[in-house]
N, C-alpha and C positions, 0 to 999 in steps of 0.2 A: 532539447525536447525529446520526450519519450513516446514511442508509439509501437504498436505491434503486440503480438502475444506469442509466448514460447512455453512449451511444456518441459518440465524438469521433474526430478525426483528428489525428495528429502531422504537422506541416508539415515541409518539407524542412530547416528550421533546428533541428528538435527541439522545437518549441513545441506545446503542447496547451492547449486551453481547459478550465478547471476549471469545472464547472457552478456557476451562481450560488448554488444552494442549498448547495453544499459550500464555496464561498468564504466565505460568512458564518461558518461554523463553524471553518474553517481560519485565517482572518485574512489580512491582506495579505502576511505573511511566515510561512512554515511550513517544516517539515522533511520532506524526502523521502529515503527510503533503500531499500536492497534489502529485499525482502519474501520471505516463504516462498512456496513453490509457484511460483516464477519470476514473481512480480509485484513491484510497488513498493508500499511503504507510505508514506502521507503523514499526518503528525501536526501538529495545531496546536502552537504553542510550549508551551502549558500541558500538553498530553498528552505531548509529547516529554519534558518535564522529569519527569513522573511515570514514564514508561517508563525514562528514563535512571536515575532513582533506584532503580528495581527492579533494573536491570542492575548497578548499582554494588554491590548487596548480594551478588552472586554471588561465590563464593570464588575469589580470584585464583590459588590453587594448583591449581585444577581445570582441566585441559587443555580439556575440553569447554566450560566456562564462558568461558574466554578466547576460544575459537573463536567462540562465540555472540556475545560482545561485539564481536569484530573484524568479524564479518559485518554487524552493524547499524551500528557507528560508522564503519568505514572508508569505507563508501559514502554516508554521510549528508551531505546538503548543504541549505543554507537556500535556499528558493525565494522569489521575490518575484513577486506577481501584477502583470502590466502593465495598462494601461488597457483592453485588449481582453479581460481576464479570462484571459490565458494565462500559463503558466509555461514556462521553458526546462528541459527534462530533460537533464541531462548525458549525454554519450555513453556513459560506463561504465554508467550506470543503464539507459539504453535497451537496451544490449547484454545486461545481466543479465536483463531482462524480455522480450527479443526484440521490443521495440516497433519497428515499421517504419512503419506507416501508420494502420491502424484500431485503435482501443483501446476498451475498456470501462472506465469509471470507476465503481467501486461503493462504496457506503457500508457500513461494517462497525462500526457503533456508535461506537467511540471513534477510529476511523481511517478513512482512505479508501484503497482499493487501486486501482492502475492495472494493467490486464491487456492483453496483446496480444489482439485480438479472437478469433482462432482458438483460442488457448490457453484463454480464458475459456469459449468455446462448448464446447470439448472437456471442460473441467473440469466445467462446470455441467450437462452432459448425461450425464456419467459416473455410474456407480453410487454414488459418494461423496455425491452430492447428491439421490439419489432419496428420495422422501417416506418410504418404509419404512426405509431406512438411517438417515436423520436421526432418525426416531422411535425406532429402536433405540438410537442413541447418546444421545438425551435420556434415555431410560429408564435407561441405564447410569450417567448422570451425576446421576440423581435429579431431573430437570427434568420 
């Protein structure tokens, strides 16, 4: 399980350190892909297989389902952690998330998200993460 948030920096070559706590759960090789809300999603190989299996159940005849699958699969790449605990984030994924220098790496239970620092700060300070709004959503979901 992944939780917490960490600040790191993308170096000029596009490498970023993955927090040690997250490396344990992700493993030495894991999948990184485009995420929702203009961030990146990182999945352990086991979680990626589970996610992939769910996506494969979507109806191929449905245009939205095909678009959803393309969104995640076309950008997906396998990353390998180097001896310094870094991964290389491909240029297309850095562009998708607007990653330039400073990033937040956050735990989201079964996955890790990588956010541009300013986008994360804007998102997390916005109304959508206020305690009252979150509580209202929980109530709507029966939690």
